[in-house]
SELUMDREN-209266 format. One record per residue (C-alpha): y negated, x negated, z; residue number from 0. Coordinates in nm, 4 decimals, padded with zeros to 6 digits. Example, Ala and Ser with C-alpha at 12.3 -4.5 7.8 and 13.67 -1.06 7.14 Angstrom:
# SELUMDREN-209266
[[00.4500, -01.2300, 00.7800], 0]
[[00.1060, -01.3670, 00.7140], 1]
***
This chain:
# SELUMDREN-209266
[[-13.8658, -08.1854, 08.6609], 0]
[[-13.6789, -07.8919, 08.8230], 1]
[[-13.3192, -07.7881, 08.7750], 2]
[[-13.1579, -07.4474, 08.8003], 3]
[[-12.9048, -07.3895, 09.0767], 4]
[[-12.6332, -07.3641, 08.8099], 5]
[[-12.7287, -07.7013, 08.6578], 6]
[[-12.7370, -07.8724, 08.9963], 7]
[[-12.3822, -07.7515, 09.0713], 8]
[[-12.2360, -07.8933, 08.7510], 9]
[[-12.0094, -08.1970, 08.7778], 10]
[[-12.1647, -08.5095, 08.6193], 11]
[[-11.9543, -08.6557, 08.3379], 12]
[[-12.0308, -08.9628, 08.1235], 13]
[[-11.8498, -08.9309, 07.7921], 14]
[[-11.8238, -09.1743, 07.5026], 15]
[[-11.7332, -08.9772, 07.1879], 16]
[[-11.5830, -09.1556, 06.8863], 17]
[[-11.6673, -08.9057, 06.6098], 18]
[[-11.8294, -08.9208, 06.2653], 19]
[[-11.9207, -08.5501, 06.2561], 20]
[[-12.2361, -08.4507, 06.4431], 21]
[[-12.1259, -08.0859, 06.4377], 22]
[[-11.7872, -08.1634, 06.5926], 23]
[[-11.9590, -08.3862, 06.8499], 24]
[[-12.1919, -08.1042, 06.9572], 25]
[[-11.8982, -07.8636, 06.9673], 26]
[[-11.7167, -08.0930, 07.2134], 27]
[[-12.0255, -08.1210, 07.4345], 28]
[[-12.0696, -07.7421, 07.4431], 29]
[[-11.7049, -07.6987, 07.5415], 30]
[[-11.7420, -07.9479, 07.8288], 31]
[[-12.0663, -07.7886, 07.9484], 32]
[[-11.9009, -07.4447, 07.9433], 33]
[[-11.6311, -07.5967, 08.1628], 34]
[[-11.8829, -07.6851, 08.4340], 35]
[[-11.9723, -08.0435, 08.3433], 36]
[[-12.3223, -08.1926, 08.3273], 37]
[[-12.2568, -08.4206, 08.0330], 38]
[[-12.4220, -08.7549, 07.9611], 39]
[[-12.2867, -08.8698, 07.6271], 40]
[[-12.3115, -09.1063, 07.3331], 41]
[[-12.1558, -09.0749, 06.9870], 42]
[[-12.0228, -09.3797, 06.7989], 43]
[[-11.8377, -09.4014, 06.4696], 44]
[[-11.7746, -09.7746, 06.4128], 45]
[[-11.5735, -10.0368, 06.6026], 46]
[[-11.8869, -10.2432, 06.6622], 47]
[[-12.0793, -09.9491, 06.8083], 48]
[[-11.7854, -09.8566, 07.0291], 49]
[[-11.7492, -10.2119, 07.1660], 50]
[[-12.1233, -10.2242, 07.2363], 51]
[[-12.1224, -09.8883, 07.4177], 52]
[[-11.8195, -09.9828, 07.6291], 53]
[[-11.9932, -10.3001, 07.7401], 54]
[[-12.3285, -10.1427, 07.8217], 55]
[[-12.2465, -09.8360, 08.0335], 56]
[[-11.9837, -09.7148, 08.2805], 57]
[[-11.7977, -09.4209, 08.1238], 58]
[[-11.5787, -09.1580, 08.2851], 59]
[[-11.3979, -09.0466, 07.9684], 60]
[[-11.3357, -09.1372, 07.6036], 61]
[[-11.2909, -08.8599, 07.3436], 62]
[[-11.1897, -08.9838, 06.9988], 63]
[[-11.1278, -08.8310, 06.6572], 64]
[[-10.8363, -08.9766, 06.4613], 65]
[[-10.9774, -08.9764, 06.1083], 66]
[[-11.3033, -09.1732, 06.0764], 67]
[[-11.4473, -09.3376, 05.7641], 68]
[[-11.4398, -09.6938, 05.9010], 69]
[[-11.1498, -09.6870, 06.1471], 70]
[[-10.8780, -09.4675, 06.2944], 71]
[[-10.8131, -09.3182, 06.6353], 72]
[[-10.5420, -09.5796, 06.6886], 73]
[[-10.7960, -09.8543, 06.6148], 74]
[[-11.0379, -09.6892, 06.8587], 75]
[[-10.7635, -09.6865, 07.1224], 76]
[[-10.7059, -10.0596, 07.0702], 77]
[[-11.0802, -10.1299, 07.1089], 78]
[[-11.0760, -09.9258, 07.4310], 79]
[[-10.7679, -10.1042, 07.5688], 80]
[[-10.9172, -10.4453, 07.4876], 81]
[[-11.2191, -10.3544, 07.7047], 82]
[[-10.9874, -10.3200, 08.0071], 83]
[[-11.1199, -09.9838, 08.1259], 84]
[[-10.8985, -09.7597, 08.3393], 85]
[[-11.0419, -09.4240, 08.2335], 86]
[[-10.8860, -09.1373, 08.0356], 87]
[[-10.8672, -09.1698, 07.6551], 88]
[[-10.8084, -08.8309, 07.4912], 89]
[[-10.7561, -08.7851, 07.1174], 90]
[[-10.9362, -08.4784, 06.9783], 91]
[[-10.8598, -08.4351, 06.6107], 92]
[[-10.7402, -08.2104, 06.3338], 93]
[[-10.3786, -08.2035, 06.2310], 94]
[[-10.2461, -08.5610, 06.2307], 95]
[[-09.8746, -08.5019, 06.2375], 96]
[[-09.6335, -08.5242, 06.5264], 97]
[[-09.5349, -08.8835, 06.4474], 98]
[[-09.8923, -09.0135, 06.4702], 99]
[[-09.9635, -08.8120, 06.7847], 100]
[[-09.6550, -08.9586, 06.9532], 101]
[[-09.7543, -09.3091, 06.8408], 102]
[[-10.1027, -09.2937, 06.9882], 103]
[[-09.9746, -09.1397, 07.3136], 104]
[[-09.7125, -09.4135, 07.3382], 105]
[[-09.9847, -09.6758, 07.2906], 106]
[[-10.1919, -09.5530, 07.5841], 107]
[[-10.3784, -09.2294, 07.5068], 108]
[[-10.3534, -08.9713, 07.7856], 109]
[[-10.3497, -08.6541, 07.5712], 110]
[[-10.3960, -08.5056, 07.2245], 111]
[[-10.6106, -08.1930, 07.1761], 112]
[[-10.6193, -08.0237, 06.8318], 113]
[[-10.9725, -07.9383, 06.7203], 114]
[[-10.8624, -07.5818, 06.6522], 115]
[[-10.7487, -07.5394, 07.0144], 116]
[[-11.0429, -07.6711, 07.2206], 117]
[[-10.9739, -07.4278, 07.5037], 118]
[[-10.7264, -07.6957, 07.6198], 119]
[[-11.0000, -07.9591, 07.6441], 120]
[[-11.1526, -07.8859, 07.9863], 121]
[[-10.8188, -07.8469, 08.1731], 122]
[[-10.6956, -08.1712, 08.0149], 123]
[[-11.0163, -08.3555, 08.1091], 124]
[[-11.0072, -08.2283, 08.4685], 125]
[[-10.6420, -08.3281, 08.5053], 126]
[[-10.6914, -08.6780, 08.3651], 127]
[[-11.0045, -08.7402, 08.5736], 128]
[[-10.8102, -08.6499, 08.8883], 129]
[[-10.5235, -08.8792, 08.7926], 130]
[[-10.7659, -09.1632, 08.7122], 131]
[[-10.9265, -09.1263, 09.0553], 132]
[[-10.5847, -09.1381, 09.2236], 133]
[[-10.4999, -09.4538, 09.0274], 134]
[[-10.8290, -09.6166, 09.1227], 135]
[[-10.7884, -09.5230, 09.4893], 136]
[[-10.4331, -09.6582, 09.4935], 137]
[[-10.5491, -09.9813, 09.3299], 138]
[[-10.8271, -10.0250, 09.5866], 139]
[[-10.5841, -09.9707, 09.8726], 140]
[[-10.3319, -10.2133, 09.7259], 141]
[[-10.6070, -10.4720, 09.6905], 142]
[[-10.7081, -10.4232, 10.0548], 143]
[[-10.3472, -10.4488, 10.1700], 144]
[[-10.2976, -10.7673, 09.9708], 145]
[[-10.6181, -10.9103, 10.1161], 146]
[[-10.4974, -10.8354, 10.4699], 147]
[[-10.1538, -10.9830, 10.3975], 148]
[[-10.3168, -11.3043, 10.2798], 149]
[[-10.5461, -11.3090, 10.5816], 150]
[[-10.2537, -11.2607, 10.8208], 151]
[[-10.0587, -11.5339, 10.6396], 152]
[[-10.3599, -11.7649, 10.6724], 153]
[[-10.3789, -11.7014, 11.0467], 154]
[[-10.0100, -11.7887, 11.0756], 155]
[[-10.0533, -12.1122, 10.8814], 156]
[[-10.3562, -12.2399, 11.0728], 157]
[[-10.2092, -12.1509, 11.4116], 158]
[[-10.1483, -12.4510, 11.6324], 159]
[[-09.8359, -12.2867, 11.7736], 160]
[[-09.4985, -12.2089, 11.6201], 161]
[[-09.4683, -11.8529, 11.4899], 162]
[[-09.1137, -11.7264, 11.4270], 163]
[[-08.9958, -11.3824, 11.3116], 164]
[[-08.6287, -11.2880, 11.3584], 165]
[[-08.4533, -10.9772, 11.2266], 166]
[[-08.2111, -10.7765, 11.4409], 167]
[[-07.9269, -11.0138, 11.3475], 168]
[[-08.1221, -11.3146, 11.4724], 169]
[[-08.1901, -11.4543, 11.1235], 170]
[[-08.5222, -11.6283, 11.0571], 171]
[[-08.7324, -11.4213, 10.8148], 172]
[[-09.0649, -11.6017, 10.8697], 173]
[[-09.1708, -11.9332, 11.0210], 174]
[[-09.5100, -12.0996, 10.9958], 175]
[[-09.5967, -12.4609, 10.9248], 176]
[[-09.6106, -12.5598, 11.2934], 177]
[[-09.2674, -12.4122, 11.3618], 178]
[[-09.1213, -12.6071, 11.0708], 179]
[[-09.2809, -12.9284, 11.2001], 180]
[[-09.1303, -12.8860, 11.5480], 181]
[[-08.7789, -12.8302, 11.4127], 182]
[[-08.8127, -13.1125, 11.1591], 183]
[[-08.6697, -12.9068, 10.8714], 184]
[[-08.8368, -12.7940, 10.5475], 185]
[[-08.9228, -12.4263, 10.5718], 186]
[[-08.6768, -12.3263, 10.2974], 187]
[[-08.3892, -12.4754, 10.5009], 188]
[[-08.4841, -12.2632, 10.8023], 189]
[[-08.5363, -11.9227, 10.6399], 190]
[[-08.2247, -11.7060, 10.6402], 191]
[[-08.0467, -11.9201, 10.9027], 192]
[[-07.9264, -11.7735, 11.2315], 193]
[[-08.1705, -11.9008, 11.4941], 194]
[[-07.9183, -11.9174, 11.7772], 195]
[[-07.6398, -12.0923, 11.5844], 196]
[[-07.8558, -12.3542, 11.4124], 197]
[[-08.1593, -12.4289, 11.6302], 198]
[[-08.0497, -12.3986, 11.9962], 199]
[[-07.8385, -12.6409, 12.2024], 200]
[[-07.4771, -12.5253, 12.2370], 201]
[[-07.4966, -12.4801, 12.6139], 202]
[[-07.7659, -12.2096, 12.6010], 203]
[[-07.6808, -12.0242, 12.2766], 204]
[[-07.4790, -11.7417, 12.4325], 205]
[[-07.7259, -11.6808, 12.7153], 206]
[[-08.0340, -11.6720, 12.4920], 207]
[[-07.8607, -11.4580, 12.2282], 208]
[[-07.7562, -11.2091, 12.4968], 209]
[[-08.1177, -11.1816, 12.6105], 210]
[[-08.2343, -11.1356, 12.2489], 211]
[[-07.9697, -10.8684, 12.1816], 212]
[[-08.0670, -10.6708, 12.4919], 213]
[[-08.4326, -10.6942, 12.3925], 214]
[[-08.3907, -10.5556, 12.0375], 215]
[[-08.1571, -10.2806, 12.1629], 216]
[[-08.4210, -10.1664, 12.4123], 217]
[[-08.2147, -10.2595, 12.7178], 218]
[[-08.4814, -10.4950, 12.8521], 219]
[[-08.8482, -10.5577, 12.7724], 220]
[[-08.9735, -10.8791, 12.6090], 221]
[[-09.0476, -11.1500, 12.8647], 222]
[[-09.4137, -11.2326, 12.9107], 223]
[[-09.3219, -11.5999, 12.8934], 224]
[[-08.9829, -11.7514, 12.8179], 225]
[[-08.8936, -12.1202, 12.8092], 226]
[[-08.5946, -12.2633, 12.6285], 227]
[[-08.5140, -12.5859, 12.4398], 228]
[[-08.4688, -12.6056, 12.0625], 229]
[[-08.2566, -12.8504, 11.8677], 230]
[[-08.4414, -13.0471, 11.5973], 231]
[[-08.3166, -13.2066, 11.2740], 232]
[[-08.2980, -13.5476, 11.4433], 233]
[[-08.0877, -13.4104, 11.7298], 234]
[[-08.3786, -13.4297, 11.9749], 235]
[[-08.4190, -13.1435, 12.2203], 236]
[[-08.7733, -13.0067, 12.2582], 237]
[[-08.8771, -12.7601, 12.5280], 238]
[[-09.0683, -12.4604, 12.3930], 239]
[[-09.2604, -12.1973, 12.5887], 240]
[[-09.2304, -11.8676, 12.3977], 241]
[[-09.4180, -11.5415, 12.4032], 242]
[[-09.2175, -11.2594, 12.2495], 243]
[[-09.3036, -10.9159, 12.1131], 244]
[[-09.1015, -10.6494, 11.9350], 245]
[[-09.1614, -10.5503, 11.5734], 246]
[[-09.1135, -10.1790, 11.5051], 247]
[[-09.1002, -09.9783, 11.1830], 248]
[[-09.2984, -09.6584, 11.1224], 249]
[[-09.0290, -09.4567, 11.2995], 250]
[[-09.0674, -09.6717, 11.6115], 251]
[[-08.7310, -09.8431, 11.5689], 252]
[[-08.7097, -10.2125, 11.6601], 253]
[[-08.6485, -10.4201, 11.3462], 254]
[[-08.6969, -10.7667, 11.4915], 255]
[[-08.9087, -10.9952, 11.7092], 256]
[[-09.2248, -11.2024, 11.6685], 257]
[[-09.2416, -11.5116, 11.8893], 258]
[[-09.5216, -11.7619, 11.9324], 259]
[[-09.4064, -12.0897, 12.0827], 260]
[[-09.5759, -12.3972, 12.2275], 261]
[[-09.3955, -12.7311, 12.2493], 262]
[[-09.4347, -12.8258, 12.6173], 263]
[[-09.1931, -13.1202, 12.6179], 264]
[[-09.4612, -13.3721, 12.7199], 265]
[[-09.7287, -13.1366, 12.8443], 266]
[[-09.5261, -12.9459, 13.1021], 267]
[[-09.6074, -13.1880, 13.3847], 268]
[[-09.9700, -13.2192, 13.2805], 269]
[[-10.1585, -12.9140, 13.4000], 270]
[[-10.4728, -12.9714, 13.1992], 271]
[[-10.2883, -12.9992, 12.8699], 272]
[[-10.0782, -12.6967, 12.9568], 273]
[[-10.3954, -12.4904, 13.0132], 274]
[[-10.5214, -12.6053, 12.6746], 275]
[[-10.1973, -12.4880, 12.5169], 276]
[[-10.2342, -12.1498, 12.6861], 277]
[[-10.5862, -12.1172, 12.5450], 278]
[[-10.4573, -12.2058, 12.2002], 279]
[[-10.1951, -11.9344, 12.2303], 280]
[[-10.4634, -11.6858, 12.3367], 281]
[[-10.6734, -11.7717, 12.0320], 282]
[[-10.3709, -11.7280, 11.8103], 283]
[[-10.2977, -11.3856, 11.9564], 284]
[[-10.6639, -11.2930, 11.9124], 285]
[[-10.6424, -11.3939, 11.5476], 286]
[[-10.3319, -11.1784, 11.5111], 287]
[[-10.5156, -10.8895, 11.6739], 288]
[[-10.7881, -10.9226, 11.4117], 289]
[[-10.5235, -10.9214, 11.1416], 290]
[[-10.3744, -10.6084, 11.3011], 291]
[[-10.7178, -10.4456, 11.2919], 292]
[[-10.7398, -10.5088, 10.9175], 293]
[[-10.3893, -10.3757, 10.8559], 294]
[[-10.4639, -10.0630, 11.0626], 295]
[[-10.7708, -09.9987, 10.8429], 296]
[[-10.5557, -10.0344, 10.5333], 297]
[[-10.3058, -09.7865, 10.6868], 298]
[[-10.5928, -09.5434, 10.7394], 299]
[[-10.6964, -09.5817, 10.3767], 300]
[[-10.3388, -09.5158, 10.2673], 301]
[[-10.3429, -09.1866, 10.4627], 302]
[[-10.6719, -09.0834, 10.3014], 303]
[[-10.5355, -09.1428, 09.9504], 304]
[[-10.2926, -08.8566, 10.0151], 305]
[[-10.5896, -08.6326, 10.0999], 306]
[[-10.8772, -08.7229, 09.8608], 307]
[[-11.1036, -08.4498, 10.0020], 308]
[[-11.1282, -08.6357, 10.3336], 309]
[[-11.1419, -08.9873, 10.1863], 310]
[[-11.3755, -09.1869, 10.4093], 311]
[[-11.3592, -08.9270, 10.6880], 312]
[[-11.1925, -09.1579, 10.9406], 313]
[[-11.4364, -09.4421, 10.8693], 314]
[[-11.7398, -09.2136, 10.9098], 315]
[[-11.6020, -09.0639, 11.2304], 316]
[[-11.5356, -09.4152, 11.3632], 317]
[[-11.8932, -09.5248, 11.2812], 318]
[[-12.0476, -09.2241, 11.4569], 319]
[[-11.8150, -09.2497, 11.7594], 320]
[[-11.8923, -09.6204, 11.7993], 321]
[[-12.2681, -09.5527, 11.7813], 322]
[[-12.2421, -09.2786, 12.0461], 323]
[[-12.0369, -09.5085, 12.2722], 324]
[[-12.2974, -09.7848, 12.2403], 325]
[[-12.5785, -09.5396, 12.3168], 326]
[[-12.3899, -09.4339, 12.6317], 327]
[[-12.3932, -09.7973, 12.7468], 328]
[[-12.0183, -09.8487, 12.7405], 329]
[[-11.8789, -10.2027, 12.7557], 330]
[[-11.8112, -10.3779, 12.4251], 331]
[[-11.4329, -10.3602, 12.4776], 332]
[[-11.4548, -09.9838, 12.5303], 333]
[[-11.6800, -09.9434, 12.2256], 334]
[[-11.4284, -10.1395, 12.0176], 335]
[[-11.1505, -09.9117, 12.1409], 336]
[[-11.3458, -09.5997, 12.0420], 337]
[[-11.4000, -09.7413, 11.6938], 338]
[[-11.0335, -09.8375, 11.6499], 339]
[[-10.9184, -09.4916, 11.7575], 340]
[[-11.1666, -09.3387, 11.5132], 341]
[[-11.0305, -09.5439, 11.2246], 342]
[[-10.6769, -09.4091, 11.2768], 343]
[[-10.7388, -09.0736, 11.4484], 344]
[[-10.5818, -08.8797, 11.1585], 345]
[[-10.2942, -09.1241, 11.1051], 346]
[[-10.0496, -08.8481, 11.1993], 347]
[[-10.1378, -08.6637, 10.8773], 348]
[[-09.9144, -08.9108, 10.6958], 349]
[[-09.6265, -08.6778, 10.7951], 350]
[[-09.7883, -08.3676, 10.6419], 351]
[[-09.7206, -08.2751, 10.2751], 352]
[[-10.0113, -08.3676, 10.0458], 353]
[[-10.0215, -08.0163, 09.8994], 354]
[[-10.1082, -07.8763, 10.2421], 355]
[[-10.3760, -08.1414, 10.3060], 356]
[[-10.5500, -08.0621, 09.9758], 357]
[[-10.4836, -07.6852, 09.9610], 358]
[[-10.7991, -07.5252, 09.8095], 359]
[[-10.7740, -07.2078, 10.0215], 360]
[[-10.7428, -07.1529, 10.3929], 361]
[[-10.4070, -07.2436, 10.5456], 362]
[[-10.1639, -06.9801, 10.6636], 363]
[[-10.0404, -06.9727, 11.0224], 364]
[[-09.7345, -07.1889, 10.9585], 365]
[[-09.9322, -07.4485, 10.7604], 366]
[[-10.2009, -07.4680, 11.0298], 367]
[[-09.9344, -07.5102, 11.2968], 368]
[[-09.8017, -07.8060, 11.0970], 369]
[[-10.1533, -07.9551, 11.0706], 370]
[[-10.1879, -07.9234, 11.4489], 371]
[[-09.8959, -08.1623, 11.4977], 372]
[[-10.0900, -08.4599, 11.3599], 373]
[[-10.2438, -08.5794, 11.6934], 374]
[[-09.8957, -08.5965, 11.8507], 375]
[[-09.7454, -08.7655, 11.5428], 376]
[[-10.0290, -09.0201, 11.5426], 377]
[[-09.9635, -09.0877, 11.9120], 378]
[[-09.5923, -09.1463, 11.8478], 379]
[[-09.6731, -09.3949, 11.5694], 380]
[[-09.9253, -09.5891, 11.7788], 381]
[[-09.7914, -09.5714, 12.1353], 382]
[[-09.5713, -09.8819, 12.1113], 383]
[[-09.8425, -10.1052, 11.9648], 384]
[[-09.9837, -10.3252, 12.2395], 385]
[[-10.3535, -10.2481, 12.1861], 386]
[[-10.6016, -10.3716, 12.4461], 387]
[[-10.7506, -10.0175, 12.4384], 388]
[[-10.6044, -09.6661, 12.4931], 389]
[[-10.5925, -09.5996, 12.1175], 390]
[[-10.2736, -09.3904, 12.1150], 391]
[[-10.3902, -09.1567, 12.3953], 392]
[[-10.7347, -09.1185, 12.2382], 393]
[[-10.5745, -09.0186, 11.9065], 394]
[[-10.3509, -08.7706, 12.0905], 395]
[[-10.6484, -08.6057, 12.2658], 396]
[[-10.9120, -08.5929, 11.9908], 397]
[[-10.8553, -08.2187, 11.9272], 398]
[[-10.8650, -08.1259, 12.2982], 399]
[[-11.1668, -07.9265, 12.4244], 400]
[[-11.3194, -07.9490, 12.7722], 401]
[[-11.2543, -07.5761, 12.8412], 402]
[[-10.8808, -07.6218, 12.7735], 403]
[[-10.8783, -07.4403, 12.4378], 404]
[[-10.7801, -07.7483, 12.2340], 405]
[[-10.4460, -07.8955, 12.1417], 406]
[[-10.1806, -08.0362, 12.1748], 407]
[[-10.1866, -08.0379, 12.5589], 408]
[[-10.4692, -07.7985, 12.6476], 409]
[[-10.6480, -08.0604, 12.8610], 410]
[[-10.9790, -07.9825, 13.0332], 411]
[[-11.2863, -08.1845, 13.1254], 412]
[[-11.2079, -08.5082, 13.3043], 413]
[[-10.8400, -08.4793, 13.2110], 414]
[[-10.9518, -08.6036, 12.8704], 415]
[[-11.0310, -08.9716, 12.8226], 416]
[[-11.4008, -09.0396, 12.7739], 417]
[[-11.3057, -09.2057, 12.4436], 418]
[[-11.1378, -08.8818, 12.3313], 419]
[[-11.4413, -08.6709, 12.4302], 420]
[[-11.6608, -08.8986, 12.2173], 421]
[[-11.4182, -08.8877, 11.9253], 422]
[[-11.3893, -08.5074, 11.9436], 423]
[[-11.7647, -08.4635, 11.8901], 424]
[[-11.7821, -08.7225, 11.6107], 425]
[[-11.4823, -08.5628, 11.4349], 426]
[[-11.6300, -08.2108, 11.4454], 427]
[[-11.9728, -08.3229, 11.3221], 428]
[[-11.8326, -08.5163, 11.0258], 429]
[[-11.5819, -08.2437, 10.9348], 430]
[[-11.8427, -07.9649, 10.9279], 431]
[[-12.0970, -08.1776, 10.7416], 432]
[[-11.8500, -08.2801, 10.4714], 433]
[[-11.6638, -08.1093, 10.1897], 434]
[[-11.3177, -07.9651, 10.2494], 435]
[[-11.0610, -07.8401, 09.9949], 436]
[[-11.1187, -07.4768, 10.0981], 437]
[[-11.5002, -07.4850, 10.1334], 438]
[[-11.8108, -07.6819, 10.0336], 439]
[[-11.9922, -07.9080, 10.2798], 440]
[[-12.1986, -07.7167, 10.5386], 441]
[[-12.4333, -08.0096, 10.5944], 442]
[[-12.5435, -08.1974, 10.9036], 443]
[[-12.7798, -07.9231, 11.0266], 444]
[[-12.4973, -07.6721, 11.0629], 445]
[[-12.2771, -07.9399, 11.2230], 446]
[[-12.5394, -08.0175, 11.4886], 447]
[[-12.5942, -07.6460, 11.5553], 448]
[[-12.2196, -07.6095, 11.6238], 449]
[[-12.2010, -07.8834, 11.8876], 450]
[[-12.5327, -07.7741, 12.0449], 451]
[[-12.4112, -07.4125, 12.0715], 452]
[[-12.0880, -07.5257, 12.2406], 453]
[[-12.2372, -07.8058, 12.4520], 454]
[[-12.0645, -07.7957, 12.7894], 455]
[[-11.8170, -07.5334, 12.6642], 456]
[[-11.6029, -07.7106, 12.4056], 457]
[[-11.7705, -08.0504, 12.3992], 458]
[[-11.8806, -08.3016, 12.6635], 459]
[[-12.2510, -08.2286, 12.7330], 460]
[[-12.3593, -08.5938, 12.7608], 461]
[[-12.1827, -08.6894, 12.4391], 462]
[[-12.3412, -08.3934, 12.2565], 463]
[[-12.6878, -08.4802, 12.3894], 464]
[[-12.6623, -08.8371, 12.2621], 465]
[[-12.5210, -08.7294, 11.9250], 466]
[[-12.8056, -08.4802, 11.8702], 467]
[[-13.0634, -08.7454, 11.9624], 468]
[[-12.9149, -09.0005, 11.7218], 469]
[[-12.9370, -08.7661, 11.4225], 470]
[[-13.2635, -08.5877, 11.5032], 471]
[[-13.4490, -08.9123, 11.5661], 472]
[[-13.3112, -09.0627, 11.2452], 473]
[[-13.1155, -09.3338, 11.4244], 474]
[[-12.7867, -09.2465, 11.2561], 475]
[[-12.6829, -09.1016, 10.9209], 476]
[[-12.3479, -09.0817, 10.7441], 477]
[[-12.3296, -09.3330, 10.4612], 478]
***
């Protein structure tokens, strides 16, 4: 079966129509098809048929008449709501009176279209489909964030070391099970208390608080390792070896500290047990790094929600960049760093208005200048996170070009990190191959022609060679 070019360009739309009139049903379908939709539809006119259809197929949209022989539009809305579907429900009916229209909208319908004014149908459908997609994307992101929160909380609970979070005032905002066990207090009696006044011996309170205050004010860096005693519920003093790090908000301001602590009261004089404790701390920090990786991915997803046309762009760029890095024979740690930078390379776009990110025509000079700030903004967000890879610098350099024509610093050749040269090629290939608000997708062939044409001019020649080989030999495709 062949399709015309016009038919292939139509947007697919699965519509369940609650309507007793075949003529009105066909009229609705014609209106949707005129609006550029390739419609797959089914007409039902009883509650039983509607329930069956909702359970059998995934629908994008419900259109419902109000007056039907066996039930009303309000009844149809209730059947729809009971099915738990988050898709638009639009009432399309003759005159039903303002009171009834308000009632059905209040109960969950998205819009009401009079049958004598169907020119409103397509704009209403397009609007509600967009809003439904935004809702679904937000829900998916919230689910991922919640999953990562639970995973991070699980890491804290299973850690064999004390984990304590203090705010800028020195109050305990989080403590894990091990920390509670060391102090001998129930967790609820620790949270909200000032750490220095309640859990340190009197003779060291002022000194340790002074160190903490200087640390959160940026006057001194966190100590790699810091030992001090804590005072337990029973009055016993236990010696704890702490590792401290600063917690910053999105603006880079210090909002508190995260400390992991090992009780070395008995183990301090026993070297073997001390080494075991150090290994336990390392494993804990590794677990936290994995949790950070998950949270960073959720942050990337949150950025992409603001720009639905590039949803998935960062993930695809990260996948391609990682594959190129592996093919180049880079060490696993370096490959991991390339992937992490790819996941968040457009994080700086979180500072750019959504209407600019999704503008359906080319940007003006001022708007493009604003877009060009995103590598520097991303660098500022990431630079204070203690990654084991040069993620922040890679993000800053991913729009540089080896002939110096890129931005923001105009770097050339070896001045760019190898990770950034890899990411630059992966970013260009995915961007050209994919859809953008102001143009359709050019496809992978055009993308590969671009990097091949500018191999050794704009893009690292070795990186380009490997990228071309991966695609042309079928060893990599964008999912």
